[in-house]
N, C-alpha and C positions, 0 to 999 in steps of 0.2 A: 355560419360554417358547417357542414354535417361531421358526424361522429363515426370515422373509421370503424370503430369497437361497435356500433349498433348492430344488434342480433339480426342474422340473415336466414331464411330459410334453407334447409338442407335441399341440395338439388335444384336450386330457384337458377333463374338466369343470371341472378345479381353476386352469386355465391364466390365466382372464380375474380371477378373482376373487386370483391371485397378481399379477398386474401392478395390479389396482388398491388392495391391499396396500401394495403397495411404492412406489406413487406417492402413497399417504397419508404413510406414514411417513418418506419422504424429501422434502427441500424441495430442489429443484437450485439451489445457489448462482448469486448475477449477483454476479461480480465487476467490473461497471460503476457497483455502487449502495455506497455508502458504510456500511462497519460501525459507524459512531459511532450513540450512545445520545443519549437526550433529556438526560442530565447531560454528557455531550460537547458537546452543540450549547450548552449553558448555559454552561459552562467557555468556551470557543472565543469566546463571545459576551461574556463578561465581560472577558477578553484584552484583545479588541478595542476593547472601550468604554474602559476604562482607557488603551489605548497613546492612541488617537482624542483622546480628551477632556486627556489630556495635553502633546499634540503641539499642537492648537489652541490650546489656554488659553495654553502657552509662545508662541505667535506673537501671538498676539491679544488676551489677559487679558480676553476676552468670556466669560462662563459659558453664555450662549444659544447662540452659536455653537459652543462647546465641547461641549455636549450634544448638539447636532444632529448634529457631526461624530464622537462617539462613539457614538450610536445606528449610523451609516453604516457606520461600521470596524468596529463589532461585528456588524451583519448581514453585512458581508463577510465579514470572518473566520470566520463559521461555513461559508460555501460553502469558502471555502479550506482548513481542518481538513478539512471532508467529503472534498476531493479528495486532499489527504495520505494520509487514511485509506487511500484507495482505492489509491494506489502502494503505502504501507506494506504492508497486507494482502496484496498480489502479491507484493511481495520477499519474503513471508513464508511465501506458498503454492510459491515457486520454491525457496526452503529447504528445506520438508517436501518436496517432489518430489525435492529432492538426496536425502533421506532414502530414499525410498520407491525410488527405483533402485538406491540402495546397497545395500538389504535385497533387493529384487528381484536383485541383481545375486551376492549371494552365497548365496541358493538355487538360481537358476541353475546355478550354479558346480559344484552339489552333483547337478546332473543332472535337476531342475525342469524343466518346461516351463512357459512366461509366465504362464499362467493359474494353476498353481500356486503359481507364484513371487506373484504378488500376494496371494493369500491368506494365503500364508504371511508376508509382508511387512507385512500388516494386524497378525498377531499380534504382531510385534515393534513397530511402532508404536505399539500399543494400551498399551506400558510406559513410551512418553515424552510423547504427545501424548494429551490428553483426547478423549473421544467428541464433543465437539461443535466440535472443531477442524479446518479445513477440507479437511484429509487426510485425515482417517477420513471426513467426511463423503463424499470424492470414494471413496475405497476403497467404501464400502458402494455408492455410484452403480455404479463399474465394475463390481463381483462380482456386483450384481442385473442389471444390463445382460447381462453375460458369460451368467448363468445365463438368461437370455432370449433368447440365441441372436446377441445382438448381437457382431461381432466387435472385438476388442481394438482393433486399428489405427482402427475408426470410435469407438470409445469415446474413445481418447486426444486424437483428431481433433477431438471435442466438445469436450474439457477445455480444448485450446490456444486454440480460438474463445472460449469463453468466458470464460478467465483473461485472453487477450491476450499472454501471455506467451512471446518469442521462445524461449527454451530449450525449452518444451514442444512447440509448435509443429514445430522442427526435429526431436525426438524421433518426433512422432507421424507426419511424414512420412515419415522415414526407416524407422520400423518397419512402416508400411502398404506399405512396397516390401519387404521382405523378409519380409513376414508368411508364413508356410504356406510358402517359396521357398529359406530357407535355414536353415541350422543355428548361425547367427551371431549369434543372438539376443542370448545373455549377451555378446558383443563389444560389441555395438552398445550395449546398456543399460551398459555399463560405460564405453564410450569419451565417451555423453552425460553421464553421470555425472561424467567428468576435468571435460569442458568447463566444466560447469556450475561444477564447485569452483574451476576455473580464474579463471574470472570473478569470481565472490566472492571469491578470493584478492585479485584486482586491485583490487578495489571498495573492499575495506577497507583494503589498503595507502594508495590515495588518500585516504580518508576520512580516513584519522590522519593523511597529510600534510597535511590542510586544516583538519585541527582547529584549530591555532593560526590561520591565516589567520582562522578563521571568525570565533574569540573576538575576533581585531583587529578585524576588521568590524563586528562589533555594538558595539565599545568605540567605536569611530571615530562611527559612527551615533547613540552615544548621547550624545558628549561636547556636541554643538552644543546641545543640549536641554539639558545642564547647565550649561554656560555662559550661555545664556540666561536660563536661571531664576535663577542667582545674581546676575549682573548685575543682573535684574529687581528683584532683591528687595533686593538690599545694593548695589545701584551709586547710591544717595541722588539718585535721578532721571536717572540719565545715558540711561536708556531710556525714557523717558516719551514723547519724541515721537516712538518708531515705534507707540507705543499712543494717541495722540493727534490727530497728523496725517494728512490725505490720504496726503500723502507718505511716511509712516513705514509707513503699510499696505500702502503698494503695494511695500515696501521689505520688509515684512514676507511679502506674499504673495511676493514673487519668491525671497525666503530657505525659503519653505514649501514652494514649487515645486521646486526644486535639491533641497531634504531629499530630496522625495519621489520624484524621479528616482535621486538617489544611492543610495537604499533600495533600489529594484529591481533598479539594474545591480549593486549590490554582492550580492545576492541572486542574480542571475543567474549573475554571475562565479563564487562561490564554490559554488554546486549544478554538480556535473558529474556528467550522465547517461551510461552507458554502452549 
């Protein structure tokens, strides 16, 4: 099998064919789009539908309204889950980029230039990540563009823009400054790797500390529904006025509004973004 990223001579008859082959074999990842598949959307809709149906049925005991609410929450949860998938993909790419810098740093300390270090890093990372992973795709793009005389600084800047990751943008900016002007490229790579490592460690520590709090928040959000459900079915008519009178419906609506507000506030306070 021929190497689509083999160097070509500028101006040769094979140059255009080579570029077309690269474009045909590689699809440039768009990190603003969700990687969710049809099955993921179905699961997200099902979870949202069940949650919306349960909440509205507990508050109103109206099957039609509960179904409508379930459909609305299910549809909304598709978009929420898709957005969460985008965020997770970016965090995963940052972790993979950290591994790339680590492999590059090792190769550059051995005396290899950045271009050769990237090729060596690709071989190392191929032992860890599958061929369809984002970092392996990006490495194919980086090597392909470099072989077509595109500067590494421009390639890294493009990756920073497409990924929207601050760490990659910082590395691309610094690398563009020192490209071809300094022999400290290996130190820049190593320092950037250490900065990303420190941020990831801090995030892991915060996430560990917040795990118990998130569990408590989920329990506190679930308890009102459990209490209403138990009293409604085992309270010997104690809650009937809530479901049969105008004032009761108004009270239930007020309680539902407060429940939704508490839900979003709890999610906002328990999710810390660095």
